Structure formats: C-alpha cells, structure tokens
N, C-alpha and C positions, 0 to 999 in steps of 0.2 A: 804578179799578184798572190796572195796566197786564197785558197778558196773559202776563206773564210767570210761572212757575210759582211759586206763594206760598213754596215753602220755599228760593226763591233769592234772598239779599240782597246788594245792592252791597258790596265791600269794597276797600279801599284798595290801592292799587299796590304791588307790594314791586320797589324799584329797587336794582339793583348799580351801582357806578362802579368804571369799569377805566379803565386808560392805563399810561401810559409813565411810569417812576420820574423824577421832578422834574417832570412836564407840569401839577401843582397837583390831583392828585385828593385829597391830604387835606385842603390847604388851600380847596378848593371845599367838602367836607364840612364843615369846620371852620366857614367863614363860614355855612353853611346851618344847623346845630346853631347857632350863638352867635346867628342871628337868628330862628329860628323855635322855640328852646325858650325858655322862661322863665329866667334865671339860677338863679332858686330851684331850678328843676327840673334844668338842668343840672348844679348840684353834686351832685344825687341819682344822676346816671347809673355805673353801676356801672364802676370803672375796666376798660379794655382791652375792654367789650364792644364788638364790632364790628356793632352792629346797634341802631338807634332811630327812632323816631317823631317826625316834625313837623307841623305842622299850616300850613297855606299859604290864605290865601282859605276859611276853615273848613272845609278836607277834609283830611284824614289822607294821608300818603305816609309808608311804610316804607323806610329806607335801610340798606343794607349795603355796608361800607367790605370789599369783597372783600379777603380775607387773602392776598396771593399771589394766587395763582390755582387755591390748593387744592379749595376748597369747590367751584368751577365745575366743575374737571377729575374731581373724584372723583363728582360728582351726574351728571355726562354719560355716565359709564361704568354709573351706575346707572339711567339714563332720568328720573331726577326733575329738575326745574327751580324752582329754590330762586327767581330774579327771574323777575318778569313783564316788566321792562323794564330798559333798562341806560342808562347812559350814558357814552360814549366822549368820555373827556378827551383831548385833542389841543394841544401849546402852539403859537401862533400864529409862534414866533419859532425853533421848531425841528422842527416837522411830524411826517411818522412815521417812528416810529422801531422797534427790533424789538420791546419789549413790548405798543409798538399793534398790531403785525401780528400778535401772540399772540392779543391780546383780539380783536382782529377775526374770528381763525380760531376762537375758544371761543364768541363770539356766533353765529357761523354755524352752527357745529355744533349749538349748542342753540337753535337756531331763536329766540333770543332777540330779539323787537323793540328797537331801540336810537336814542338821540339822540345827536347829536355835539355837544359843547361845544367851540367853539375857545377855549380859554383861553389870558393873557397879551396879551390884546386892547391892554391900556395900555402896552406895551413899544413903544419905539421901533422896534425893529428888528422888530415884529411885521409878519407878510406873511400875511394871512386867504386871499389868492388863491392864494398858493402852497401853502399848507396844505390848500385845498381840492382843488387840482390834485393833489396827494399823494395825498389820500384817493382820489381819483376811480381814479388808480393802482393802487390796492391793493384796488378793486372796491368802495368805501364810494360808491355813485352819490346826491348830496345834491340834496334839491328846489333846483328852477332850474337844475340842471344833469343833468339827463336821468334823475334817478331820484327815490325818493320819502323818503328818509330824512333827517327834517327836522334841521336844526343851528341852534346859536344862538353868538353872541359874545360871552364874558364875560371878566371879570375877578375871580377868586376874590380878589385883594389890594384892589380897592376896591369891589367889590362891583356892577359894571357888569352888566347883564344877567341876574343870577342870579335875581330877580323873574320875567323873562320865562320864563327856561328852568324853573323851577318851575310855571308855567302852562302853559309846551308838556307837561309830564310830566301834567299831570291832564289837559289835551283827548287826549292820546294815550290816557291810561286809560279816558276815556270812551268813546272810540271802539272799544277791547280789551273794555270790558263785562266786567270781573271780578267774579266772582260768589262766593258760598258757600252752602253749606246749614246753617242753625242746628239742625237737627232730628237729625244725627249727630254720634256722636263725634268730638272733636277726632283732627286727623291733621297733619302737617307735617314738617320739615326739619332734622335736627342740624346745626347752624353751627358751635360749639365744646365741647370737654368737656375737664374739668379736674378732677384728685382734689386737695382739701382735707383739710390733716391736722385741722382743726377740723369743717367741715361736711360731709364726706364728697365724693360725685361732684356737681360741679355742671357743668349741661349746659345751655348757650346754643341754642334753635331758633327757629322759624319755624312760627307755625300758618297752615297753605294752606287747610283745610278743617274745618268743625263747631265743636265748642266745647270749648276744654281745660279742664278743671277739676281743683281740687285733691282728692286723694284716690284717684283712680283709677287703675289698672294701665296703666301704659305699656310699649311693646316695640318693639324695633326688630328688625332679622335676627340681630343680636349680642348684644344686651342687653335688659335688663328690670327694673321694680322698679315700686314706687307712687308717686304724687307726693306727695311728703311736705309739701313746700313749692314755691308758685307764686309768683313774683314778675315785676313787670313790666320794662321795660327801665331804667326808674329806682332798679330794685331795692325798690321798694314791693310788699309781700304782695297777693295778690290771690285771689278763689276762681274765677275763669274768666277766662278770655282767648278774642275772637274771632279771624277770620282775618285776615292780614297783621301781628298783633301779635308783635312780638318777647317771647319767655319763658324765663325763666330757672327750672330745674326742679332741684328737688333730690328724689332718691329712686331712683336709676338704682342696682342691686346690683353691674353692672360698667360700665367707660366704652364706651359707643355709639359707634360710628364716626363721621367728621365726613362729612358727605354723605348719611347713610341716611337712609329717610324712617322716622317713628315713628308708631304709632298707639295709641290709648286705647280703655278700654272694651271694649266686646264685640268689636271689631274687633282688638285686642290680645290678647285671650282665645283669639280665633280664632288668630291669626299664631301664639301660643305653644301652641296644639293642634297645628298645621301643622309645627311643630318640635318636637315630642312635650315640650314644657317645662310641667313645674306651672305656674299663674299664682301670684304672692306673695299672702300673706295679708294682714290688716291686720298681723298682729304680725311678719311677715316683716323679718329684719333686712335694713339696707341699712349701707352702708359709713359709719364714725364718721370 
C-alpha cells in the first residue's frame, strides 16, 4: 500500500477549454466527444450541458466547455476553482488575439495550470513558430523556449495530435496528483442553472470532494433544497456521484448562482445554521 492517507483516492482531472472565438475550441471539444464517447451514449447527453466525461486509455477526463468566461470570472471572485487544468486553444494561422489575452489573464489570476493546443496546423498558412513567439510575448513561456508550459500542435478538423494532447493531460494530472476523500459529504461548484416549467429548477454542477447522494440536503450561500433527482451528464438517473463527475441536480427551491460552492449532508446543515435557515424536510416543497 502507498503511504498516502487511506481516505484519499485519486480522481480524474477537470479540464476547462479556453481560447479566442473561431480558434477551434468548440471543434476540439466536438472531436474529443465524438471519438471518446460512444455514439449510443453521446445521443443521451442532455442538450446544452457544457460539461461531460470522456475515457482515454482507460482513464477518465472531465471537460468543461467554458460558457464565455462567466463561470471562471465568478469563481475567481469567490475563491473557488472549478478546473484543475485548462487547455488554451490558439490558432496557428491567427496567433494571440484579444480573447486569448483575456484567457491568459484568467488562467494566471486563478493559478490554473494549463497546456497550450496550437490548432489548425493543417492549414496552409499555419505558422507555428510565429504563434509560439506571440505566446511568449504575452508571457506564456513554452517548454523548449525557456519555460515549462507544455504545448502540442493539433488539428481539430483532421484529429492530428489530439490523442497526444489527451496523453499530455493525463500526464499533467498524474504529476498534480488530484485526490478526494470518499468518507465525507459531497461538495462542488454550480456551473449552470435554469428554471423548467415541468421539472422545476435544474442545476448542472461538478463534484469536487466527497460523494454526492440522492436524497440529501444541499445548500449554497444563496439557495438550498433536497436532491430529489440526481443524474449523470448523460441524463441517466443515479444514486451517487464521485468527484470530477458532472451532475444534474433537481431539488433546489430557488436558483443557486453560477460559480457558487455547494455542500450536502451535515456540511449543508451547518451552512444553513450559519445562515440562520431551517433545513428543508423530506416533505419540503420544491419548485414545480
């Protein structure tokens, strides 16, 4: 056995993808999703959910399609960090642009380790050297150029370099050694939330520690409820989810805010006590 504390277990990396508009962020995520989630499963992904799990070489990776930079910015102000790692996508035919600079600032201020994916290397006017120089001018010091930030050339169109990029993510995650404690109540971060006239409040979240379980009290600084239905990212009902898993939660009584931290079980009850709120009972009404 390792000398690591027995309650700490390894968890998959949570990876955000950032970059300038039209540099291929969505194309990259689409290619990864298409090739690493079976078509039968992919058909089940809840439409518009911006977070999902893939499997590469037998290991899981959770990807967040960063909605604008809203979640990142809000989490930065609250001190929470949704992503363990990030991929900064930069097009080889276009170099560093305004949103690339904004992404670099966000990654630096949230102290999120990141890998650079230089995309569109299949294009005739691709200039990898110029792109690398652009990045260095903007403070991104790449491996082999006086820095330690890993990079890889890819084509989200042809798939070239994407397997190697995923290998790089797993290697970086291994070095960072992400773990969780399975013996505590689930906690994590709110990513998306909406009111549905039929189902009530539907919240997309990501589990960061402990085990998230159906039936438990859940709270954030601004909202609370009881988890009536818990689903995975494919929209399949489940009784429990472990860290790095995307979660769809039905049961909040009011809309929680994007970027808030959530707690369940005794942690939620303690938070509600601090906020002088009476915890919901099993019979507590939720939005219909």
